[in-house]
N, C-alpha and C positions, 0 to 999 in steps of 0.2 A: 363546435363539436369536438370532444376530446379525441386525441390521437389513439389509434389502436397500438397494440404491442408491436405489430409488424411495421407500422409507420415509424415508431420510435427506433426500432432496430435499423431501419434504413438511414435515419439521421445520424445515429451513433454507431459507427463501425465497431468501436470498442467502448466499454463502460469502465470508467476510471474511478478507482477506490483508494482512498488514503486510509491506512490501518495504523492506529496509534495505540499506545499503551506502554507500560513499563517493560524493561528487558525481561525476557523469559516469561512473558504473559501468555505465550502460546499463539502469537500472531501468525507465524509461519505454519504451524499445525492447522490453524483455522483456515488459512488460504488453501492448504493442500486438501482439506476436507471439502471445501466449497468447490474446488476444481476436480474432485474425485481422483486424486493422484497421491503418490508417495514420492514423486520425483521432486528435485529441487527446481526452482524457477530459473528461466533464462533471465539474465540481467542485461539491461540496455542503458546506456547513458542518455542524457537529454537530447543528444543529436541522433539517436537511433543506432549507435554502434554497440555491438554486443561486447560485453565485458566478460573476460575469462573469470569464471567462478572461483578458480584457484587463487587468482590475484586478490580477490576481496574476501576470501574464506576466513582468514584470521580475524579481520575486523568484524565480519558478520557474526562469527561465533561469539565475539565479545559484546554484541548488541549495537555496534556502530554501523550506521547505514547512511548513505547519501540519499536524502529524501527525494531528490529529483530523479534518481534512477528508477527505471520501470522494471517491474518484475512480471514476467509472463510465463504461464505454464503451457506447455505444448498441448496438454489435454483440454485446455479451455482458453484459446487465444483471444476470445472476445472480451476478456477482462484484463485490464492493466492495473496493477497494484503498485502503490507507493508505500514503503515501509518507513515509518519514522524511527528515529533513535528512541530507545526506551526512555520513558519519562521516569526519572528517579526523584525522590524527595529533594526539593530545592534545585532541581535541574532547570534553571532559568534559561540557559543557552539553548538547550534542546527545544524547549517550548517556544522560544523566540524564533528559531529556524522554522519550526512547523507553522507558526502563525504567519510568517512572511511567505512561505510556500503557498499556503491556502489563499492568502490575499492576492498573490500573483496569479494563481490559477483561476480565482474568482473574477478577476478583471480582464482576462483574455477574451478576445472577441471570437476565437476559434472554439466552438463547442466541444470538439473532440479533445481539446487540451484541458478543459475544465475538470475539476474534481466533481464527480456526480454523486458520491456518497463518502461519508467518513464513518469508519467503524472504530469504536473505542473498546479495546479489549481489557477486561478486568480478570486477573487470574483468580481462579476459584479454589486454589490449593490452601487457602487460609480460611479458617472457619468464620472469622469476623467479616469476610467479604461476601458471604452468601446472602442472598436476598430472601 
């Protein structure tokens, strides 16, 4: 018998989502819309320690992120987001890091540490990207 939504919520305290796409594709804007907020997310390292947003601000503004960092919005703490570095044309290193992160998370035995969904963001500000 399939699990009900309530049963699934009991198993997963937090739903973990990896957001990928090129820099300036609107990933953060999408997360803010999903969480119904305009606030910036709280950022935590892999150990659960909060990272001062001012410390990482300059690198975040340039599209550099540590994929293992957890982004959580106060308005919706049931979601944990991981933001990949923007994938640029020929960006082999960024893609390799993302692939390793997904492999590590897929093989963990702890369900709350796994990636439950991957969202690939495509910017729609260029006419040839529209479907």
